[in-house]
N, C-alpha and C positions, 0 to 999 in steps of 0.2 A: 810262256813256253820257251824252253831252252833248245836252241838248234845245235845239234852236233854234226860232225862231219858226215856221218852216214846219212842223216836226213838231207843234208845239203847235196851230197852226191846223188842220192835217189831222186831228189827233186830236179836236179840238173839233167840227169839221164832221162827222166820222164819228159821234160820239155824238149830236149834234143831229139829223142826218139819220135815223138809225135810230129815234129817238124820234118824229120827224115821220111817217116812213113807217108805223110801227106804229100811230100814232094815226089816220092816214088810212085804213089798211087796216081797222082796227076800225070805221070809219064807212062801210065799203063802197066806199071810193075806192081805185082801183088806179092806181098811178103807172107810166106807160110812158115810157121814154126810149130814146135811141139809144146805140150804142157807137162811139166813134171808132175808125176802122180805121187811119188813118195816125198817125204820131207826128211831131213837129217834129224838124228836124235837130239843134236844140240841146236836145232833151228829155232827161230823166233816163234814159229807156229807151235812147236812142241813145248816150248817154255811158257808161252802166253796162254795156251789152251790145252793143258794136259788131258782134260776130259775127252778130247777128240781121239785119243790114242789108248792102246792097251798097255798102260803102265801099272806097276804095283804101287803100294803106299809110299815107297821111296822114290817114285818117278823113274824107275828102271823099267825098260821094256820087258813085258812078259814074253813076247815073241818078236822076232824081227824078220824082215823081208829077205828073200833070196830066190833061188830057183834050183830045181833038181838037176842031176846029171843029164847031159845031153851030148850031142856030137861035138860040141865046142869045149865042153868041160866035163871030164870024167868024174869029177868030184862034186859038181854043181857049184853054185856061188852063194855066198852069204853076204848080202849087201849091208845088213845092219840097220836098216831103216825101221822105225817103230811101225807096227801095224795099227790100222785104224780100229776104233770101237764102232763098228757098223750099227750096233743097236742104238747107241747114242745119236749117231748121225741120222738114223731113221726117225727118232723121236723129234729131232729138230727140223724135220723136213729137208734135210741135207743142206741147211742154210750155209754152212761154212763152204761146202763144195760149190754151191751156186755163186757165192761171192768170189771164190777162188777162180772159177772158170771165167766169170765175167771180167775179173781183173786181168787175167792172162790174155783173154781175147782182145783186149784193147791194144795189145802189142802186135797182133797178127790178124790176118783174115783167112778164112777157110774157103 
C-alpha cells in the first residue's frame, strides 16, 4: 500500500484528535460538534460511490441542494451539493449513513 500525504495527515489527525478528546473528557469537558449532511459534488464520497446520489449517466447532478427564499435571502440559496438517491439508501438499509454517522460520532459526544 502506498501512503500519500493525505493518508498521513488523516492518520496523524485521528491520533491527535483522540488524544485531545480523551484528555478533555478526563477533565470533564465534553466536545459537541455537528455532522455534515451534504457532501460536495467533487468529494471522495461522490466519486467513490456515485450510486448514492442523483447523478445522470455522465455523473452530473440531476438536482442539487439549496433552500427557498426566506428572511435572510430574498432569492434563496443554491448550495450545489448533489442530492441523495434515497431509494438506493433504503434498499441498502441506510448502510452508508450508519457508517458515516458512526465515524463522525467518534469525534464528538452528544
